[in-house]
N, C-alpha and C positions, 0 to 999 in steps of 0.2 A: 503495498500497499503505500503510494507515494503520496506524502503530506505536506503542503509548503504553503508559502506565506510570501504573497505578491499585490501589488494595487489593486482597488476594484478595477473592473471593466466595462462601458457603458451595455456591454452583453449579458453584465452579471444580475442587471435588473429583474430579469421574472424569478431567475432560483433566488435570489434576495427574497424577496415580496413571498412567495409561496414557503421558504424554509421561516423566514422573521413571523411568519401572520400564522403565529401557533402558540396559544393560551398557557402552554407549558415555557416555553422561553420567555414571555412575557412576564410571569409568575416570578422569573430569576432576575432579571432586569431592571435599571430605575425605571420609573415613571415616564421619562421624557421619551426613552423607545416606546414609536405609538404601538396600538393595536387597536382594532384591526388594523394590522400591517398591509398597505396597498400599494401598488405598482408604481403612484405617483412617491411615496413613502420612501420608499428605494429608488427611483432617482434623485430626488432630494440628495438621499445619504450619500449616494454615488457623488455627486456632483461635490457636495460639503466634503467629502474624504478625498477626493482626488483634486481640490481646486484651492485648498489650503496651505498657506507658505510652507508647511511639514508636510505634504502626505501621506509621509513614511508614518503619521501618529494613530491610521487608523485603516488596515489592511483588511487583505481576505483571504479566508483560510481556504486553501484545497485541497480535494481528495482524489487523486488521479485525476487533474485537471479540472474538477468541476467545485464551484463555489458547494461551502459546507457550513462555511459560517465567520468569523468577525474576529479579530483581536484589535486591541488599542491601548493608546499609551497616554497619560498628560500630564502634562509635568509639573511641578507645584509652583508657586511664584514667592517673591519677597522671600522669606525665613525657611517656605520651604523647599526651593527650589531646587535642592538637591535630592528631593524627593518624588517619584514617577509612581502615580495610580495605573495600576494595568485595569483591562478588564477585557470580558473575551466572551462567546456566545456560540452557539454548536447545534447545528441542526440537529431534531430530531432523529434522522434516519441513521445519523451518525454515534449516536450515544452508544457506550459500553463499549469500546474500541480499541480504546488507548488514544485517538485522534488528538483529543484536547491536549492529553500529556505532551505529544510529540510536539503540535503546534505553538503551546505555550512554552516550552522548553526553545524552540527555533526563534521565538518573537522575544523572549528575554536573552537571548544572546544578542539578539541585534539592536533593542532599545541599549543595552550597554553602550553597544558601537554608537548609535544614530545620538543618544543623549552622552556625551562623553563626561558630562558635572555631574552624571546622575550617581549618585551612593546608597539608594535604597530605591526599590520596587518595593510597593505594597498595594494589597486586593482587600477590600470589604468583598462579606458572604452572608450574605443571609443565615439566619440559625438552621434552618430548615434542609439547607442545600447543602449535604453532605456528599455527595459528589464533586461538588466542584472545590468543597475544602481536601478531598482525596489528591485531585488533580494539581493543585497549591503543593500540598507536601510532599508527592513524587517527583516536581521539579524543583525543591527543594528548601520551597516557604516555611516559617517556621510562625505558628500562632503566637502573636503578642498579646491580644487583647481581646473581650470580649464584651463590646457596649453594651450595655443591658438597655434593652430599651428606648434605642437610639434610631430607628429607621422605622418605619410606616410604608405598606405595601397591600393592596386590596384590601384599605381597612382596617389592618391588624399592627396592632406595634409587635416589634420582632425585636430581638438581639443583632447586634452586628458581628460575626468575627474578622479582624483584624489580623492577616496574614503577612509577612514582607521577608524579602531576601535582600543581601548587603552586597555589594559590590564584591567580587572576589579580590 
């Protein structure tokens, strides 16, 4: 299985809309992520991801050349400028195959290169998303904290688990 990270392409829009329009994806991402996820949302995302000054900060995950999900990185600012938040999601047909672990490992290596001042990568995970926690741990992230009752999703308050990886 060939898992790669690449820039989004205009031809990704149909697959992106199909994969992202899933309540199980929406359940595990921030509320800014649209749901239902339409073809217009996919077009807007691809335009955003490829039109930024740093287009590498949001990339497509592909499996055998086919769009499978997304990874992203958001550098902090001011005193947090050495910390980078990483995020990711993978389409349901690709779950449980080790794909996200491979993709995140590749993404981490790329982030260290493209953001040379980064000292720390971090990710926040909803308390109910054990598979995402396992992915982070397999890549080498360590749980730093549990922020109790710090996030709300689908009208329910949850704890957020914070994972971090320091530059080697």
